[in-house]
C-alpha positions as CSV (number, residue, x, y, z in Angstrom):
1,M,-16.3,-36.8,-71.2
2,G,-18.0,-37.7,-68.0
3,M,-14.6,-39.0,-66.6
4,T,-12.6,-35.9,-67.4
5,R,-15.0,-33.6,-65.5
6,P,-14.4,-35.1,-61.9
7,L,-10.6,-35.0,-62.2
8,P,-10.4,-31.2,-62.4
9,T,-12.9,-30.9,-59.6
10,A,-10.9,-33.2,-57.4
11,L,-7.7,-31.3,-58.3
12,A,-9.4,-28.0,-57.6
13,L,-10.6,-29.4,-54.2
14,L,-7.1,-30.6,-53.4
15,V,-5.6,-27.3,-54.2
16,L,-8.4,-25.4,-52.4
17,Y,-7.9,-27.4,-49.2
18,S,-4.1,-27.4,-49.3
19,V,-3.7,-23.6,-49.7
20,P,-5.1,-22.9,-46.2
21,A,-2.9,-25.6,-44.8
22,L,0.1,-23.9,-46.4
23,A,-1.0,-20.4,-45.4
24,A,-1.8,-21.4,-41.8
25,P,1.9,-21.6,-40.6
26,D,2.6,-18.3,-42.2
27,Q,-0.4,-16.7,-40.6
28,L,0.4,-18.3,-37.3
29,E,4.0,-17.0,-37.5
30,E,2.7,-13.5,-38.4
31,V,0.2,-13.6,-35.4
32,L,3.1,-14.7,-33.1
33,K,5.3,-11.9,-34.4
34,E,2.5,-9.3,-33.8
35,Q,1.9,-10.7,-30.3
36,T,5.6,-10.5,-29.5
37,K,5.8,-7.0,-30.8
38,A,2.8,-6.0,-28.7
39,R,4.4,-7.5,-25.6
40,Q,7.7,-5.7,-26.2
41,E,5.9,-2.4,-26.8
42,E,4.0,-2.9,-23.5
43,K,7.3,-3.7,-21.7
44,A,8.8,-0.5,-23.1
45,K,5.8,1.5,-22.0
46,E,6.0,-0.1,-18.5
47,L,9.7,0.8,-18.4
48,Q,8.8,4.4,-19.2
49,R,6.1,4.4,-16.4
50,Q,8.6,3.0,-13.9
51,E,11.2,5.6,-14.9
52,Q,8.6,8.4,-14.4
53,I,7.8,7.1,-11.0
54,E,11.5,7.0,-10.1
55,N,11.9,10.5,-11.4
56,L,9.1,11.8,-9.3
57,K,10.5,10.2,-6.2
58,R,14.0,11.7,-6.9
59,D,12.4,15.1,-7.5
60,R,10.5,14.8,-4.2
61,D,13.6,13.9,-2.3
62,L,15.6,16.7,-3.9
63,N,12.9,19.3,-3.3
64,Q,12.7,18.3,0.4
65,S,16.5,18.7,0.7
66,Q,16.3,22.0,-1.1
67,Q,13.5,23.3,1.3
68,Q,15.6,22.2,4.3
69,L,18.6,24.0,3.0
70,D,16.5,27.2,2.2
71,Q,15.2,27.1,5.8
72,L,18.6,26.7,7.2
73,K,19.9,29.7,5.2
74,Q,16.9,31.9,6.3
75,S,16.5,30.8,9.9
76,R,19.1,33.2,11.3
77,P,22.3,34.9,10.2
78,E,25.0,32.3,10.1
79,P,28.5,32.9,11.1
80,T,30.7,33.3,8.1
81,R,32.4,30.0,8.8
82,R,29.2,28.1,8.1
83,L,28.3,29.8,4.8
84,P,30.8,27.7,2.7
85,Q,29.1,24.5,4.0
86,A,25.7,25.8,2.9
87,S,27.1,26.9,-0.4
88,E,28.7,23.5,-0.9
89,T,25.5,21.7,0.0
90,Q,23.6,23.9,-2.5
91,R,26.2,23.1,-5.2
92,Q,25.7,19.4,-4.5
93,L,22.0,19.7,-4.8
94,D,22.2,21.6,-8.0
95,Q,24.6,19.0,-9.4
96,L,22.3,16.2,-8.4
97,K,19.4,17.9,-10.2
98,N,21.5,18.5,-13.3
99,D,22.7,14.9,-13.3
100,Q,19.2,13.5,-12.9
101,Q,17.9,15.7,-15.7
102,L,20.7,14.5,-18.0
103,Q,20.0,10.9,-17.0
104,R,16.3,11.3,-17.8
105,L,17.1,12.5,-21.3
106,Q,19.5,9.7,-21.9
107,D,17.0,7.1,-20.7
108,E,14.3,8.6,-22.9
109,Q,16.6,8.4,-25.9
110,Q,17.5,4.8,-25.0
111,I,13.8,3.8,-24.7
112,N,13.0,5.4,-28.1
113,R,15.9,3.4,-29.6
114,I,14.5,0.2,-28.0
115,Q,11.0,0.9,-29.3
116,R,12.4,1.2,-32.9
117,E,14.3,-2.1,-32.6
118,A,12.8,-4.6,-35.1
119,D,14.2,-7.8,-33.6
120,P,12.0,-8.8,-30.6
121,L,14.8,-10.8,-29.0
122,R,17.3,-7.9,-29.3
123,Q,14.6,-5.5,-28.0
124,Q,14.0,-7.7,-25.0
125,Q,17.8,-7.8,-24.3
126,Q,17.9,-4.0,-24.6
127,I,15.0,-3.6,-22.2
128,E,16.6,-5.9,-19.6
129,G,19.9,-4.1,-20.0
130,L,18.3,-0.7,-19.5
131,Q,16.4,-1.9,-16.5
132,R,19.7,-3.1,-14.9
133,Q,21.4,0.2,-15.6
134,Q,18.4,2.1,-14.2
135,R,18.6,0.1,-11.0
136,I,22.3,0.9,-10.7
137,D,21.8,4.6,-11.5
138,S,18.9,4.7,-8.9
139,L,21.1,3.2,-6.2
140,Q,24.0,5.6,-7.0
141,D,21.5,8.6,-6.9
142,Q,20.2,7.4,-3.6
143,I,23.7,7.3,-2.2
144,R,24.4,10.8,-3.4
145,R,21.1,12.1,-2.0
146,N,21.8,10.4,1.3
147,Q,25.2,12.1,1.5
148,V,23.7,15.5,0.7
149,Q,21.0,14.9,3.3
150,Q,23.6,13.9,5.9
151,D,25.6,17.1,5.2
152,L,22.4,19.1,5.5
153,D,21.5,17.4,8.8
154,R,24.9,18.1,10.2
155,Q,24.5,21.8,9.3
156,L,21.1,21.9,11.0
157,Q,22.6,20.3,14.1
158,R,25.4,22.8,14.2
159,Q,23.0,25.7,13.8
160,N,20.8,24.5,16.7
161,L,23.8,24.1,19.0
162,P,24.0,26.9,21.7
163,H,26.7,29.5,20.9
């Protein structure tokens, strides 16, 4: 009877010590998944913050152009031949504002979809793709804003010319 007692104890110790060894890789994998998910969520939040900053800059630029256009319209009665140019500039500014608002909504939807993505690799690819597209959109917006600003500057120069 004395011999049979140590065998179950040895077996119990073997099982007891091997279970953590088997569980450790699963726990490690789970911790790595959680860390990856946390990093991806932080990247998505950073993407949102960057987009908010870009939006504020775009709004500021558009507001400055709008103020200049308003000043141009109010400064003195313009000859009728200049009114269509101011109206066209106003139309361009309004279109820029609408396009930017639409782009913001689309970006928010895309960020929400990215945040729901379960696969971290796929989520990372989507974040990188959205960042690339946002850089392209930002450059295109800047080109359009510059064109409107140039039109506005030309109108201001014409107004300040002696009649």
